[in-house]
C-alpha positions in Angstrom: 53.4 127.0 61.2 52.1 128.7 64.3 51.5 125.3 65.9 55.0 124.2 65.0 56.5 127.3 66.5 54.5 126.9 69.7 55.6 123.3 69.9 59.3 124.3 69.6 58.8 126.9 72.3 57.4 124.2 74.6 60.4 121.9 73.8 63.1 124.6 74.5 62.9 124.5 78.3 63.1 120.7 78.3 66.0 120.7 75.9 67.8 123.4 78.0 67.2 121.4 81.2 68.5 118.2 79.6 71.6 120.1 78.4 72.3 121.5 81.8 71.8 118.1 83.5 74.1 116.4 80.9 76.8 119.0 81.2 76.7 118.7 85.0 77.1 114.9 84.9 80.0 115.2 82.4 81.7 117.7 84.8 81.2 115.4 87.7 82.7 112.5 85.8 85.8 114.5 85.0 86.7 114.6 88.7 85.1 111.3 89.8 87.4 109.3 92.1 88.8 106.2 90.5 89.3 103.9 93.5 88.6 100.2 93.0 85.4 98.9 94.6 87.2 96.0 96.3 90.8 97.1 96.7 93.6 94.6 97.4 95.2 95.7 100.7 98.0 93.2 100.7 101.6 94.4 100.7 103.8 93.1 97.9 107.3 91.8 98.3 109.9 94.5 98.2 107.9 97.1 100.0 109.8 98.2 103.1 107.5 100.9 104.5 103.9 101.9 104.1 103.0 105.5 104.7 99.6 107.1 105.0 100.1 110.8 104.6 97.2 113.0 105.7 96.6 116.3 103.8 95.0 119.5 105.1 91.8 118.8 103.2 91.4 115.4 105.0 92.6 113.3 102.0 95.1 110.5 102.9 97.7 109.5 100.3 98.7 105.9 100.5 102.4 105.3 99.7 104.9 102.4 99.5 108.6 102.9 100.0 111.1 100.4 98.5 114.6 100.9 99.9 117.6 100.2 97.6 119.2 96.8 97.7 122.4 97.7 95.8 124.8 100.7 95.7 123.6 103.7 93.9 125.1 104.3 90.4 127.2 107.5 90.2 124.8 109.3 87.8 121.5 108.0 89.3 119.0 110.1 91.2 118.7 109.1 94.9 114.9 108.6 94.9 112.3 108.0 92.1 108.6 108.9 92.6 106.7 106.3 90.6 103.2 107.5 89.5 100.4 105.7 87.6 97.8 106.5 85.0 94.2 107.5 85.4 91.9 104.8 86.9 95.0 102.9 87.8 97.0 102.4 91.1 100.5 102.0 92.4 100.1 98.2 92.6 100.5 97.9 88.9 103.8 99.8 89.1 105.5 97.5 91.6 107.7 95.8 89.1 109.1 99.1 88.0 109.6 100.0 91.7 111.5 96.8 92.3 113.7 97.5 89.3 114.8 100.9 90.7 115.3 99.2 94.1 117.6 96.6 92.5 119.6 99.3 90.9 120.4 101.3 94.0 117.6 103.9 93.9 114.9 104.3 96.5 111.4 104.0 94.9 108.4 105.8 96.3 105.1 104.5 94.8 102.1 106.7 95.3 98.4 106.2 94.9 97.3 109.6 93.6 94.3 111.1 95.3 91.1 109.5 94.3 93.0 106.3 93.2 93.9 103.0 94.8 94.1 103.0 98.6 94.2 106.8 98.8 91.1 108.7 99.8 88.1 108.7 97.5 88.2 112.4 96.8 88.0 114.3 93.5 90.9 114.0 91.2 92.4 117.4 90.1 94.8 116.7 87.2 97.8 117.9 89.1 96.4 121.0 90.8 96.5 119.3 94.2 98.4 116.2 93.5 101.7 118.1 93.2 101.3 119.3 96.8 100.3 115.8 97.9 103.6 114.4 96.5 105.7 117.1 98.2 104.0 116.1 101.5 104.8 112.5 100.8 108.5 113.3 100.2 108.5 115.3 103.5 107.1 112.2 105.2 109.6 109.9 103.7 112.4 112.2 104.8 111.0 112.4 108.3 110.1 108.7 108.8 112.3 106.6 106.4 115.4 108.2 104.8 116.7 111.4 103.1 115.3 111.6 99.6 118.3 113.5 98.1 117.9 114.2 94.4 114.5 113.1 93.2 113.4 111.8 89.9 109.8 111.2 88.9 108.2 108.9 86.3 104.6 108.9 85.2 102.5 107.5 82.3 99.6 109.5 80.8 97.7 111.2 83.7 100.7 110.5 86.0 103.0 112.0 83.3 101.1 115.2 83.4 101.3 115.3 87.2 105.0 114.5 87.1 105.8 117.4 84.7 104.2 119.8 87.2 106.4 118.7 90.1 109.8 120.6 89.5 108.1 124.0 89.5 106.9 123.5 93.1 109.5 121.3 94.6 113.2 121.8 93.8 114.0 118.3 95.1 112.5 116.9 91.9 115.4 117.3 89.4 114.5 114.8 86.7 111.2 113.7 85.2 110.2 111.1 82.6 106.7 111.8 81.3 105.0 109.4 78.8 102.0 110.6 76.8 101.2 113.6 79.0 98.4 116.1 78.2 99.4 119.8 77.9 96.6 121.0 80.2 93.3 119.8 81.7 91.5 122.1 79.3 93.1 120.6 76.3 92.6 117.1 77.5 88.8 117.3 77.7 88.0 117.8 74.0 89.8 114.6 72.8 88.3 112.7 75.8 84.8 113.8 74.7 85.6 112.8 71.1 86.5 109.3 72.3 83.6 108.9 74.7 80.9 110.3 72.4 82.5 109.3 69.0 80.0 110.2 66.2 78.0 112.4 68.6 81.0 114.6 69.6 80.2 117.2 67.0 77.1 118.0 68.9 79.2 119.3 71.8 80.4 122.8 71.0 84.0 123.8 71.9 82.7 126.4 74.3 81.0 123.7 76.3 84.4 122.1 77.1 85.5 125.2 78.9 82.2 125.3 80.8 82.7 121.6 81.8 86.2 122.2 83.0 85.2 125.3 85.0 82.3 123.4 86.5 84.6 120.4 87.3 87.0 122.7 89.1 84.2 124.3 91.1 82.8 120.9 92.1 86.3 119.6 93.0 87.5 122.8 94.8 90.4 123.6 92.6 91.5 126.0 89.8 91.6 124.0 86.5 94.1 126.4 85.1 96.6 125.3 87.7 96.5 121.8 86.1 98.7 122.7 83.2 102.0 120.9 82.5 102.6 123.2 79.6 102.6 126.2 81.9 104.3 124.6 84.9 107.3 123.3 82.9 108.2 126.9 82.0 108.2 127.7 85.7 110.6 124.9 86.7 114.2 125.7 87.7 116.7 125.9 84.9 118.5 122.9 86.5 115.5 120.6 86.1 115.6 118.1 83.3 112.6 116.5 81.7 112.2 113.7 79.1 108.9 114.0 77.3 108.0 110.7 75.5 105.0 110.7 73.1 103.9 108.6 70.1 103.2 110.5 66.9 100.2 108.1 66.5 98.6 108.6 70.0 94.9 108.6 69.4 94.0 109.7 73.0 96.3 112.6 73.6 97.4 114.2 70.3 101.1 114.4 69.6 101.0 118.3 69.1 100.3 118.6 72.9 103.8 117.1 73.5 105.3 119.5 71.0 103.7 122.4 72.9 105.0 121.2 76.2 108.6 120.9 74.9 108.4 124.3 73.3 107.3 125.9 76.6 109.9 123.8 78.5 112.9 125.0 76.4 116.3 123.6 77.2 114.9 121.8 80.3 113.2 119.3 78.0 114.1 116.5 75.6 111.6 114.9 73.3 111.6 111.2 72.5 109.1 110.6 69.7 107.7 107.0 69.4 106.5 105.8 66.0 103.6 103.6 65.1 102.2 103.2 68.7 98.8 104.0 70.0 98.4 105.6 73.5 98.4 102.3 75.3 101.4 100.8 73.4 103.4 104.0 74.1 103.2 103.4 77.8 105.1 100.1 77.8 107.8 99.3 75.2 111.5 98.5 75.0 112.4 102.0 73.7 110.7 103.6 76.7 112.3 101.2 79.2 115.8 101.9 77.9 115.3 105.7 77.9 113.7 105.7 81.4 116.5 103.7 82.9 119.2 105.8 81.3 117.6 109.1 82.2 117.0 108.3 85.9 119.6 105.6 86.7 122.3 106.9 84.4 123.1 103.4 83.0 122.2 101.4 79.9 119.4 99.0 80.6 120.2 95.4 80.3 116.8 94.0 80.8 117.1 93.2 84.6 
């Protein structure tokens, strides 16, 4: 028994060191830039202006502006900010940008920091991205055209960023957010459960807070600022937000959408999708119709 006890004592420092190293790497991965290794730098058809907006921390946000090619419908926003999901980029959203363009709305497609052609800096789950987007809108107004009333659309990670916009920028009056997380802290646990699957039970709940705090320290931001649930409650009463979420989302649990809407009050509408997983909820006919009606003010005809 004494030998066993002595052996355990010898193993404890190694186990503790492994635990610390593992948690450090997990925290680093949370804020790891998602830029592609060999990015496509070509400019798609329909893009009228390319802006490279420099931020005070040195990050550069790459942006495409698509000017409207038709009169604006009476109930449409003037400009739509189109965001993307995590590890994605604005290039995949070009078809949606062209759709807004054809329907009389200026589309602003943004590579969020750490994504696409923007700078390879830590991602911050909205804490800094909301300020980046405000700076992009300032640049569009200064160099391209007035933005007027602004709408925003985002899927998943982009949805969470979009929901945080109205609280900091009154130009953003309407938001459509699909499969958003309620806060960075609440996102991490389901992510770990997916990544580690059967081993997730070995990671105590307290560790998720440690990981989030460490990620914030490494990335130079306050993780508690990355909270759509808190920020929607701070939005102007005039802001309108459509929260879209599948009841069967396996990545971001449906109750997170319910909590966002509860905090949002009358500013928010909830559209519940049925029978769709996380990926399926991001692209489907019901969403396309709701998105078009909410931001363009017209029934979508499929064009």
